[in-house]
C-alpha positions as a printed NumPy array, in Angstrom:
array([[105.945, 129.191, 132.3  ],
       [108.139, 132.233, 131.918],
       [111.137, 132.281, 129.6  ],
       [113.157, 133.211, 132.7  ],
       [113.063, 129.494, 133.563],
       [115.31 , 128.867, 130.56 ],
       [118.077, 131.024, 132.016],
       [117.893, 129.177, 135.346],
       [117.978, 125.788, 133.634],
       [121.059, 126.742, 131.609],
       [122.87 , 127.429, 134.905],
       [122.544, 123.766, 135.95 ],
       [125.865, 121.925, 135.361],
       [125.858, 119.267, 132.644],
       [123.515, 120.953, 130.134],
       [124.743, 121.423, 126.584],
       [121.653, 122.947, 124.972],
       [118.179, 123.971, 126.124],
       [115.506, 124.708, 123.519],
       [112.365, 126.67 , 124.531],
       [109.062, 125.876, 122.82 ],
       [105.488, 127.081, 122.804],
       [103.074, 124.298, 121.814],
       [ 99.407, 124.844, 121.055],
       [ 96.815, 122.522, 119.542],
       [ 95.954, 123.384, 115.959],
       [ 92.241, 122.776, 116.498],
       [ 90.214, 122.76 , 119.709],
       [ 86.997, 121.581, 118.029],
       [ 87.58 , 117.899, 118.853],
       [ 87.872, 116.721, 122.441],
       [ 88.829, 113.151, 121.463],
       [ 91.719, 112.588, 119.061],
       [ 92.654, 109.263, 117.471],
       [ 96.345, 109.112, 116.651],
       [ 98.937, 111.828, 117.038],
       [ 97.683, 115.394, 117.721],
       [ 98.155, 118.228, 115.26 ],
       [ 99.918, 121.164, 116.903],
       [101.475, 124.528, 116.21 ],
       [105.04 , 124.572, 117.486],
       [106.8  , 127.832, 118.216],
       [110.57 , 127.436, 118.409],
       [113.672, 129.566, 117.796],
       [114.291, 129.276, 114.019],
       [117.903, 128.144, 114.439],
       [116.735, 125.188, 116.581],
       [114.324, 123.656, 114.061],
       [116.768, 120.99 , 112.926],
       [117.379, 120.091, 116.572],
       [113.797, 118.913, 117.082],
       [113.308, 117.719, 113.484],
       [116.187, 115.222, 113.916],
       [117.531, 115.926, 110.449],
       [114.244, 115.068, 108.695],
       [114.541, 116.133, 105.013],
       [112.159, 118.526, 103.318],
       [109.643, 117.201, 100.811],
       [109.566, 120.629,  99.194],
       [111.164, 123.984,  99.924],
       [114.769, 124.871, 100.684],
       [114.847, 126.482, 104.148],
       [114.413, 125.023, 107.627],
       [114.626, 128.348, 109.459],
       [111.321, 130.215, 109.14 ],
       [111.387, 133.98 , 109.463],
       [108.53 , 135.973, 111.054],
       [105.395, 135.352, 108.986],
       [106.745, 132.036, 107.635],
       [106.048, 128.405, 108.571],
       [107.254, 124.858, 108.035],
       [104.566, 122.172, 107.927],
       [104.484, 118.405, 108.345],
       [103.484, 116.078, 105.531],
       [100.057, 115.189, 106.993],
       [ 99.179, 118.859, 107.539],
       [100.135, 119.621, 103.937],
       [ 98.067, 116.712, 102.584],
       [ 94.992, 117.395, 104.704],
       [ 94.86 , 121.131, 104.018],
       [ 95.963, 120.826, 100.396],
       [ 98.798, 123.264, 101.019],
       [102.217, 123.345,  99.375],
       [105.338, 125.471,  99.522],
       [104.475, 129.092,  98.733],
       [100.857, 128.837,  99.914],
       [ 99.507, 130.74 , 102.904],
       [ 98.193, 129.143, 106.079],
       [ 96.148, 131.145, 108.6  ],
       [ 96.643, 130.755, 112.357],
       [ 94.282, 132.735, 114.58 ],
       [ 93.599, 135.201, 111.729],
       [ 97.322, 135.716, 111.117],
       [ 98.725, 134.554, 107.747],
       [101.952, 132.541, 107.431],
       [103.689, 131.649, 104.177],
       [104.789, 128.   , 103.917],
       [108.507, 127.895, 103.128],
       [108.943, 124.128, 103.472],
       [107.072, 120.822, 103.776],
       [108.757, 117.94 , 105.588],
       [108.852, 114.459, 104.14 ],
       [106.645, 111.904, 105.866],
       [108.233, 110.56 , 109.054],
       [105.247, 108.626, 110.569],
       [105.95 , 110.563, 113.754],
       [104.993, 113.759, 115.567],
       [106.579, 115.949, 112.893],
       [103.924, 114.947, 110.326],
       [101.231, 116.788, 112.274],
       [103.148, 119.942, 113.203],
       [103.191, 123.516, 111.954],
       [106.489, 125.103, 112.971],
       [106.744, 128.885, 113.294],
       [109.232, 131.187, 115.083],
       [108.808, 131.252, 118.865],
       [108.206, 135.007, 118.944],
       [105.504, 134.656, 116.272],
       [103.763, 131.891, 118.246],
       [103.77 , 134.05 , 121.385],
       [102.072, 136.845, 119.446],
       [ 99.548, 134.556, 117.717],
       [ 98.408, 132.916, 120.962],
       [ 98.858, 135.968, 123.191],
       [101.605, 134.354, 125.275],
       [104.21 , 137.091, 125.362],
       [107.315, 135.927, 127.226],
       [105.809, 132.489, 127.937],
       [106.73 , 128.958, 126.865],
       [105.19 , 125.532, 127.48 ],
       [108.153, 123.166, 127.126],
       [111.949, 123.083, 127.198],
       [113.996, 120.312, 125.57 ],
       [117.366, 119.792, 127.245],
       [120.389, 118.125, 125.651],
       [122.976, 116.931, 128.209],
       [126.7  , 117.185, 127.766],
       [128.572, 114.064, 126.725],
       [129.035, 111.616, 129.583],
       [126.327, 113.144, 131.789],
       [123.716, 110.714, 133.141],
       [120.304, 111.834, 131.937],
       [118.274, 110.661, 134.95 ],
       [120.629, 112.401, 137.389],
       [120.545, 115.59 , 135.315],
       [116.731, 115.516, 135.368],
       [116.815, 115.234, 139.159],
       [119.312, 118.113, 139.426],
       [117.156, 120.388, 137.271],
       [114.052, 119.753, 139.4  ],
       [116.073, 120.561, 142.541],
       [117.603, 123.76 , 141.163],
       [114.581, 125.179, 139.303],
       [111.205, 125.515, 141.048],
       [107.853, 125.023, 139.392],
       [108.83 , 122.645, 136.583],
       [108.528, 118.927, 135.951],
       [111.343, 117.107, 134.156],
       [110.559, 113.953, 132.163],
       [113.69 , 111.936, 131.296],
       [113.694, 109.733, 128.174],
       [113.276, 106.536, 130.234],
       [109.993, 107.741, 131.753],
       [108.804, 109.082, 128.41 ],
       [109.471, 105.725, 126.743],
       [107.569, 103.867, 129.471],
       [104.549, 106.116, 128.983],
       [104.594, 105.568, 125.226],
       [104.878, 101.792, 125.652],
       [102.007, 101.799, 128.155],
       [ 99.78 , 103.841, 125.858],
       [100.509, 101.534, 122.933],
       [100.206,  98.262, 124.87 ],
       [ 96.41 ,  98.025, 124.513],
       [ 96.53 ,  98.847, 120.809],
       [ 99.313,  96.314, 120.237],
       [ 97.351,  93.65 , 122.129],
       [ 94.202,  94.252, 120.103],
       [ 96.149,  94.221, 116.848],
       [ 97.95 ,  90.994, 117.751],
       [ 94.716,  89.337, 118.818],
       [ 93.005,  90.308, 115.583],
       [ 95.971,  89.065, 113.538],
       [ 96.082,  85.691, 115.323],
       [ 92.328,  85.271, 114.939],
       [ 92.576,  86.029, 111.227],
       [ 95.458,  83.542, 110.844],
       [ 93.492,  80.811, 112.633],
       [ 90.355,  81.449, 110.58 ],
       [ 92.373,  81.484, 107.347],
       [ 94.185,  78.278, 108.249],
       [ 90.9  ,  76.555, 109.11 ],
       [ 89.378,  77.582, 105.784],
       [ 92.39 ,  76.266, 103.869],
       [ 92.258,  72.927, 105.733],
       [ 88.53 ,  72.489, 105.023],
       [ 88.886,  73.397, 101.347],
       [ 91.827,  71.044, 100.873],
       [ 90.075,  68.153, 102.666],
       [ 87.072,  68.607, 100.388],
       [ 89.446,  68.688,  97.406],
       [ 91.065,  65.411,  98.526],
       [ 87.692,  63.694,  98.985],
       [ 86.561,  64.751,  95.518],
       [ 89.757,  63.609,  93.822],
       [ 90.195,  60.176,  95.345],
       [ 89.985,  58.418,  91.969],
       [ 92.469,  60.871,  90.438],
       [ 94.878,  60.234,  93.32 ],
       [ 94.434,  56.476,  92.944],
       [ 95.212,  56.598,  89.234],
       [ 98.347,  58.693,  89.839],
       [ 99.596,  56.261,  92.466],
       [ 98.759,  53.294,  90.23 ],
       [100.951,  54.631,  87.43 ],
       [103.896,  55.332,  89.716],
       [103.339,  58.58 ,  91.649],
       [105.172,  58.456,  94.961],
       [103.792,  59.445,  98.357],
       [106.135,  62.449,  98.45 ],
       [104.94 ,  63.528,  94.999],
       [101.277,  63.429,  96.039],
       [102.017,  65.358,  99.258],
       [104.042,  67.996,  97.399],
       [101.199,  68.496,  94.907],
       [ 98.58 ,  69.153,  97.582],
       [100.851,  71.276,  99.764],
       [101.677,  73.399,  96.696],
       [ 97.964,  73.793,  95.998],
       [ 97.4  ,  74.809,  99.617],
       [100.182,  77.416,  99.431],
       [ 98.758,  78.846,  96.191],
       [ 95.341,  79.071,  97.854],
       [ 96.868,  80.964, 100.799],
       [ 98.708,  83.307,  98.414],
       [ 95.447,  84.016,  96.608],
       [ 93.933,  84.96 ,  99.966],
       [ 96.966,  87.185, 100.655],
       [ 96.554,  88.976,  97.314],
       [ 92.849,  89.535,  98.011],
       [ 93.695,  90.852, 101.478],
       [ 96.246,  93.298, 100.067],
       [ 93.711,  94.555,  97.524],
       [ 91.011,  95.217, 100.12 ],
       [ 93.599,  96.735, 102.476],
       [ 94.626,  99.245,  99.827],
       [ 90.963, 100.133,  99.233],
       [ 90.378, 100.47 , 102.979],
       [ 93.395, 102.707, 103.5  ],
       [ 92.459, 104.968, 100.59 ],
       [ 88.848, 105.361, 101.74 ],
       [ 88.833, 105.134, 105.552],
       [ 92.397, 106.394, 105.974],
       [ 91.563, 109.673, 104.254],
       [ 88.571, 110.185, 106.527],
       [ 90.738, 109.639, 109.61 ],
       [ 93.443, 111.934, 108.238],
       [ 90.9  , 114.732, 107.978],
       [ 90.284, 114.377, 111.72 ],
       [ 93.975, 114.507, 112.581],
       [ 94.629, 110.76 , 112.716],
       [ 97.056, 108.701, 110.705],
       [ 96.741, 105.089, 111.869],
       [ 97.203, 103.136, 108.662],
       [100.202, 102.806, 106.402],
       [101.029,  99.949, 104.016],
       [104.799,  99.49 , 103.818],
       [107.021,  97.126, 101.846],
       [108.147,  95.488, 105.083],
       [104.53 ,  94.794, 106.043],
       [103.792,  93.301, 102.63 ],
       [106.818,  91.001, 102.817],
       [105.998,  89.853, 106.359],
       [102.348,  89.199, 105.5  ],
       [103.375,  87.204, 102.42 ],
       [105.752,  85.138, 104.553],
       [102.899,  84.535, 106.991],
       [100.613,  83.44 , 104.146],
       [103.238,  80.98 , 102.896],
       [103.679,  79.574, 106.406],
       [ 99.936,  79.219, 106.996],
       [ 99.442,  77.652, 103.559],
       [102.195,  75.1  , 104.143],
       [101.059,  74.181, 107.661],
       [ 97.379,  74.013, 106.699],
       [ 98.04 ,  71.857, 103.655],
       [100.161,  69.266, 105.437],
       [ 97.321,  67.185, 106.937],
       [ 95.143,  67.138, 103.777],
       [ 98.262,  66.257, 101.772],
       [ 99.015,  63.416, 104.189],
       [ 95.443,  62.146, 103.813],
       [ 95.801,  62.23 , 100.041],
       [ 99.126,  60.383, 100.122],
       [ 97.642,  57.515, 102.143],
       [ 94.881,  56.771,  99.613],
       [ 95.096,  53.145,  98.439],
       [ 95.102,  52.852,  94.629],
       [ 93.055,  49.643,  94.782],
       [ 90.386,  51.09 ,  97.037],
       [ 90.301,  54.362,  95.084],
       [ 89.736,  52.624,  91.755],
       [ 86.808,  50.664,  93.218],
       [ 84.86 ,  53.88 ,  93.724],
       [ 82.122,  54.517,  91.187],
       [ 80.027,  57.636,  90.767]])
């Protein structure tokens, strides 16, 4: 659309700021993209911090690129092996990287930001833009403002935050369902393995249990011993899972990153939650075998001969 639309939008009451943008895909070689797309974003230099939401720079000192300069997201920098001071080529036109953003796990990681006028020249879109971000004045209802803009300005479609959030939730619902299903299946399989291993352990240590009870071990003591063993077994499985996850992320994750995807990230929060899950599964899975062990009769156990 023409930049003239921006002037008409700014005339609508209730608008504080309107930021024009020209967005173009970085690569058109792939028709199917897994994860967030990598794009070149043309924007007025003084509005960069508006769309970057205050994201800090990983390297560099300026957030306002001049003509011939660019800011890049963390994933772009990692994939291309580029750092501050290097040159990146867009449609045969060189741009010097003046800043690399820290990783945000969002859209910014896969963006190359250049001045709007430079983007219009690079992609032969003189006087044209693809998107406009509008910031309402304080106290203005966003949905009503979106409706007013569509009424006052012809030929545009306004997407308020509520609609945008619904679309994101809908697009992530299938992925969330698959992830949850896989996690629950893994928990069930892990719990079943722990139960089987602990039951076998109880059956093989009947005499040992009988001797302990004969010399004064209480039922609670026997249960605590086997539940502790079950928890340690679950924690060993957790440690093995973390190890193979790290290997998977380093190998497969890098391959996906090269294709513009960034689906895997191991965070401290995820490690803590998975450890808590392992402790819970270990405790729950060890309760029945521990109960079986605690009910062993010392007299009957000591009668067993191998």
